[in-house]
C-alpha angles and dihedrals in degrees: 000000000000119000118225137195130194122224108180107304092339125099120212119195128188112224106201126211103164137358128179149082094317107153141047105233092214091059096036097050113037091197095047115137118195087222086073088071089058095044093050100031093119092072107015097074131104102352100045107026127032108233095207100050100022089228121139118252112239133180127211107205144140125224118230114202117196115191124174089266110020142045114211129185119202113204123341106225124223104315135214131283097014130140104245100157129178085031092077096179090057097039116118092342121194108197132154093241093124092051089051090053092048091048087072088068094255129110126207088260090062095062113105100183136020109197116198110202086197139335105257117134096259095054105052108033099108090050085097141028131199110258125168094339099314139081108256130186109271092208103050096179097043133099109228113217123208133161110254091222090055095051095045092048092052093045091050091057099047096092098038104055123146103238089220093056102095095182092053091047092053092047089052089058089045092057093056098043103032110023111029093053092059100043092099089065097037130114115208119219113219099167134016105280148169114263098179116017114254090353117059129029128180115214127192106231107168123188110086084053130355092258106031113155131209118201118213116203120195126183131159094338096314126106140194133189122214103199107173108205100343081109112024095176135016090248087074090064090057092036101032096169091061110102127194119245087253099060103117098194102038101185093043090046090059093047092048092048093050091049091050094049092046091051093049093046094046096046105029097242119168109245113220111180126181100245113025116133122232128359085020098200128065148170117241120225135188115250104185104289092345139061136241137183141238115197124235 
């Protein structure tokens, strides 16, 4: 069953693909200290760390935004039927993600915009589906939205990949099956800009990647922030200088994360990241010189 939130007159629905203890925190966070599990044990278990394995709980989901006039999808997860070797757990997946999307009453043809916060493998997979021997845009009537800096950075690396870098190799495959086939219906973001007047802004927030985007939703005095992987896991709210192993601009990633948390804490915005475990969305609060969360 899909979870939904209301922000003013706008409905936000989480479209789940995967949820579970997916990552080893020691590998995922280079600065991870096991003492963090003790310090934050009151809220980490069981929704954010699996007590048995010690692995961090992660969600793979898209956000569907339904305004009175537009339907917007933020990120599109991993996708079905795709070659993701050597990531065996993501290889040729067969999930019910599309059925979950359609259970909202919308079809792929009803989506007006697909906003890609960045171009990592787990954020663009449902951009395309396999039709008659080729990868075709899933959302035929949508404009896909990508930061130009993000696309150019990825394209520049395609022919200079370290053959031992598994993540880069998988993202190379991702470019050809999930990004290149939609470029003819893609709008490139060069500067922070308004997408829908007085409702939806796209902000360039580099750090995790060179062209990471944050989407700001405003409706009837309420606001939400869709931040992609600026915060992968709730631990990064309490430990905001802790980057993931996949942050490509480490110092800028920390600065961007701190600015996001400060903005949400100061103004009461609902934080809606791409991978938080239940309940997936939260309000950020000041705790002295640090931050904490309340779940919504």
